[in-house]
C-alpha positions in Angstrom: 2.7 7.2 -18.5 -0.9 5.7 -18.0 0.3 2.3 -19.2 3.3 2.3 -16.7 0.9 3.2 -13.7 -1.4 0.4 -14.7 1.4 -2.1 -14.8 2.6 -1.0 -11.5 -0.8 -1.3 -10.0 -1.3 -4.8 -11.6 1.7 -6.0 -9.7 0.6 -4.8 -6.4 -1.9 -7.0 -4.5 -4.8 -5.6 -2.5 -5.3 -5.9 1.1 -6.7 -9.3 2.1 -10.2 -9.1 3.5 -11.7 -12.3 4.8 -14.4 -13.0 7.4 -12.8 -16.3 8.0 -9.6 -14.9 9.1 -10.8 -14.4 12.6 -11.1 -18.2 13.0 -7.5 -18.8 11.8 -4.4 -19.3 14.1 -2.8 -16.3 15.6 0.4 -16.8 13.5 -1.7 -16.5 10.3 -3.5 -13.5 11.4 -0.2 -11.8 12.3 1.3 -12.8 8.9 -1.7 -11.4 7.1 -1.6 -8.0 9.0 2.1 -7.7 8.3 1.6 -8.4 4.7 -1.3 -5.8 4.6 1.1 -3.2 6.2 3.7 -3.9 3.5 1.2 -3.5 0.9 -0.1 -0.3 2.3 3.4 1.0 2.4 3.9 0.1 -1.2 1.0 2.1 -2.2 1.9 5.1 -0.1 5.5 5.0 -1.5 4.2 5.0 -5.2 1.8 7.8 -4.3 4.7 9.8 -2.7 6.9 9.4 -5.9 3.9 10.5 -8.1 3.3 13.6 -6.0 7.2 14.5 -6.1 7.0 14.2 -9.9 4.0 16.4 -10.1 5.7 18.8 -7.6 2.7 18.7 -5.2 4.9 19.3 -2.0 2.0 19.5 0.4 0.7 16.2 -0.6 4.2 14.8 -0.3 4.4 15.8 3.2 0.9 14.4 4.0 1.8 11.0 2.5 5.0 11.0 4.3 3.1 11.2 7.5 1.1 8.1 6.5 4.1 6.1 5.7 4.7 3.6 8.6 
């Protein structure tokens, strides 16, 4: 199970952080923000699935509230 989780995490890219982003064109900034929100939703979705498997229903409800 641990290897499966590690494989899933390795396919997910982290949020982009760059000081230089503020000097980019608005289109690039918006694209980066949308990409980051998609990545965030992917992490939250994986966490919801894990919490459901472990039958932690309070955590599932909390994570569902974070899902945007």
